[in-house]
C-alpha positions as CSV (number, residue, x, y, z in Angstrom):
1,M,-7.8,-9.2,6.4
2,P,-8.4,-5.5,7.3
3,L,-5.3,-4.3,9.2
4,E,-6.8,-2.0,12.0
5,K,-4.3,-3.2,14.5
6,D,-0.8,-1.6,15.3
7,V,0.8,-4.9,16.4
8,L,0.2,-8.5,15.0
9,T,0.6,-11.8,16.1
10,T,3.2,-14.5,14.3
11,G,-0.4,-16.1,13.2
12,E,-1.8,-12.8,11.8
13,V,1.3,-12.1,10.1
14,A,1.8,-15.6,8.7
15,K,-1.7,-15.2,7.1
16,I,-1.0,-11.9,5.5
17,C,2.4,-13.2,4.2
18,N,0.8,-16.4,3.3
19,V,3.3,-18.7,5.1
20,A,3.0,-21.0,8.0
21,P,3.3,-19.5,11.5
22,R,6.5,-21.5,12.2
23,T,8.0,-19.6,9.3
24,V,7.0,-16.1,11.0
25,S,8.8,-17.5,14.1
26,K,12.0,-18.3,12.4
27,W,12.1,-15.0,10.9
28,F,11.6,-13.3,14.4
29,D,14.0,-15.7,15.8
30,S,16.8,-14.9,13.1
31,G,16.2,-11.3,13.7
32,S,15.0,-10.6,10.1
33,L,11.6,-9.4,11.3
34,K,11.7,-7.0,14.1
35,G,9.2,-7.4,17.1
36,Y,9.2,-8.3,20.7
37,R,8.1,-10.8,23.0
38,I,5.3,-10.7,25.7
39,P,6.9,-10.6,29.0
40,G,6.7,-13.9,30.8
41,S,5.6,-15.6,27.5
42,K,7.0,-17.0,24.5
43,D,4.5,-14.8,22.4
44,R,5.9,-12.7,19.6
45,R,4.4,-9.6,18.5
46,I,5.2,-7.8,15.2
47,P,4.6,-3.8,14.8
48,V,3.1,-3.4,11.6
49,P,5.6,-0.8,10.3
50,E,8.3,-3.3,10.9
51,L,6.2,-6.1,9.0
52,I,5.9,-3.8,6.1
53,K,9.5,-3.0,5.9
54,F,10.2,-6.7,5.9
55,M,7.7,-7.3,3.4
56,K,9.3,-4.8,1.1
57,N,13.0,-5.8,1.7
58,H,12.0,-9.3,0.9
59,G,9.6,-8.8,-2.2
60,I,6.5,-10.1,-0.4
61,P,3.3,-8.6,-2.1
62,L,1.6,-6.0,0.2
63,D,-1.9,-7.3,-0.8
64,G,-2.3,-9.1,2.4
65,I,-1.8,-5.5,4.2
66,T,-4.1,-3.9,1.9
67,S,-6.9,-6.2,1.6
68,G,-10.4,-5.5,3.3
69,R,-12.1,-2.2,3.1
70,T,-10.2,0.5,1.4
71,R,-9.6,3.4,3.9
72,V,-9.9,6.9,2.2
73,L,-9.1,10.1,3.9
74,I,-10.6,13.2,2.0
75,V,-8.9,16.4,2.8
76,D,-10.2,19.8,1.4
77,S,-11.0,23.1,3.1
78,D,-14.1,23.3,1.0
79,Q,-16.9,21.6,3.3
80,E,-19.2,21.1,0.3
81,T,-16.6,19.0,-1.7
82,V,-15.9,16.8,1.1
83,D,-19.5,16.3,2.3
84,T,-20.2,15.7,-1.5
85,L,-17.2,13.1,-1.8
86,N,-18.0,11.6,1.4
87,D,-21.7,11.0,0.6
88,V,-21.3,9.8,-3.0
89,L,-18.2,7.4,-2.1
90,S,-20.0,5.8,1.0
91,E,-23.3,5.4,-1.3
92,K,-21.4,3.9,-4.2
93,T,-18.4,2.2,-2.8
94,N,-17.5,-0.2,0.0
95,Y,-14.8,2.2,1.0
96,E,-14.3,3.3,4.5
97,I,-14.3,7.2,4.4
98,H,-13.0,9.6,6.7
99,T,-12.7,13.6,6.4
100,A,-11.0,16.7,7.6
101,V,-11.0,20.1,6.3
102,S,-7.5,21.3,7.6
103,A,-3.9,20.0,7.5
104,F,-3.8,19.6,11.3
105,A,-7.0,17.6,11.4
106,A,-5.8,15.5,8.5
107,G,-2.4,15.0,10.3
108,M,-4.2,13.7,13.3
109,E,-6.6,11.6,11.4
110,C,-3.8,9.9,9.3
111,E,-2.0,8.9,12.5
112,R,-5.4,7.2,13.9
113,F,-7.0,6.1,10.8
114,K,-3.9,5.1,8.7
115,P,-5.6,5.6,5.4
116,H,-4.8,3.4,2.3
117,V,-5.5,6.7,-0.1
118,L,-5.2,10.3,1.0
119,L,-7.4,12.4,-1.4
120,L,-5.8,15.9,-0.9
121,D,-6.6,19.2,-2.1
122,L,-3.3,21.3,-2.9
123,H,-4.8,24.6,-1.8
124,L,-6.0,23.9,1.8
125,G,-7.0,27.2,3.5
126,D,-4.3,27.0,5.9
127,G,-1.7,26.3,3.1
128,D,-0.4,23.3,4.7
129,S,-0.9,20.7,2.0
130,A,2.7,20.3,1.0
131,Q,3.7,19.7,4.8
132,L,1.0,17.3,5.3
133,A,2.0,15.4,2.1
134,D,5.6,15.3,3.5
135,L,4.6,14.1,6.8
136,V,2.5,11.0,5.3
137,R,5.5,10.3,3.0
138,T,8.1,10.3,5.7
139,S,6.0,8.6,8.5
140,E,7.0,4.9,8.9
141,H,3.3,4.4,10.0
142,L,1.6,5.7,6.8
143,Q,4.0,3.7,4.4
144,I,1.0,2.2,2.7
145,T,-0.6,5.5,2.2
146,K,-1.1,6.8,-1.4
147,I,-1.6,10.5,-2.0
148,I,-3.7,11.8,-4.9
149,A,-3.6,15.5,-5.3
150,M,-6.7,17.5,-6.2
151,S,-6.8,20.9,-7.6
152,G,-8.8,23.2,-9.7
153,K,-6.0,25.7,-9.9
154,L,-3.0,24.0,-11.4
155,T,-1.6,24.2,-14.9
156,D,-1.1,21.1,-17.0
157,G,2.8,21.6,-16.4
158,Q,2.4,21.9,-12.7
159,S,0.2,19.1,-12.6
160,H,2.6,16.7,-14.6
161,S,5.4,17.6,-11.9
162,L,3.3,16.1,-9.1
163,R,4.4,12.4,-9.7
164,S,7.9,13.3,-9.2
165,Q,6.9,15.2,-6.0
166,G,5.4,11.6,-4.7
167,F,2.0,12.0,-5.6
168,E,0.2,9.0,-7.0
169,S,-2.0,10.8,-9.3
170,F,-3.8,14.1,-9.9
171,L,-7.5,14.8,-10.2
172,K,-8.5,18.1,-12.0
173,K,-11.3,19.8,-10.2
174,P,-14.2,19.6,-11.2
175,F,-14.2,15.9,-11.7
176,M,-16.5,13.0,-12.2
177,I,-16.9,10.5,-9.2
178,R,-16.1,7.8,-11.7
179,D,-12.5,9.6,-11.9
180,V,-12.1,9.6,-8.4
181,V,-12.8,5.9,-7.8
182,D,-10.6,5.0,-10.7
183,A,-7.9,7.0,-9.2
184,I,-8.3,5.3,-5.8
185,E,-8.5,1.7,-7.6
186,A,-5.3,2.4,-9.5
187,A,-3.5,3.8,-6.6
188,T,-4.5,0.7,-4.2
189,A,-3.8,-2.0,-7.2
190,I,-1.3,-4.7,-6.3
191,V,0.9,-4.9,-9.2
192,Y,3.2,-8.3,-9.3
């Protein structure tokens, strides 16, 4: 079930968590799962960030949230790199691809598109790659987003330190498209 909505019904949450809708209602009524009731109705609604927090706190696998087409946001100030990655990934994979050429545009796109994977060039022309990465890591709406760094300028030592800075992995430019796909697949794989 692709997650493109910001708020879910108890039935949708039940499908994602692989439980009965009544179980979700019990979670909601006990206060374990945060949400709200529709005014004038008994219907419940669960915001996606609250569901993600609940699933993480209770060890429920997030595969129900990330199923469907993988959403990838490509962010690079080099338009040719963006166009090439967009064309090849759109043609060779089933990913839903969006692009941005500045950190500002990427920030706006992250909030709207809620990507599963952010391919982020570390040397954007406006110099805001680190700030964008921090925004994604700290946003409660982007908790499922994995960040893959891209650069042709880092030393091996610098690239090894990226994981400790919260990056999922690193792609050294120039790279093969197979490397990009492998990195995206590894970042979105569900490990039990």
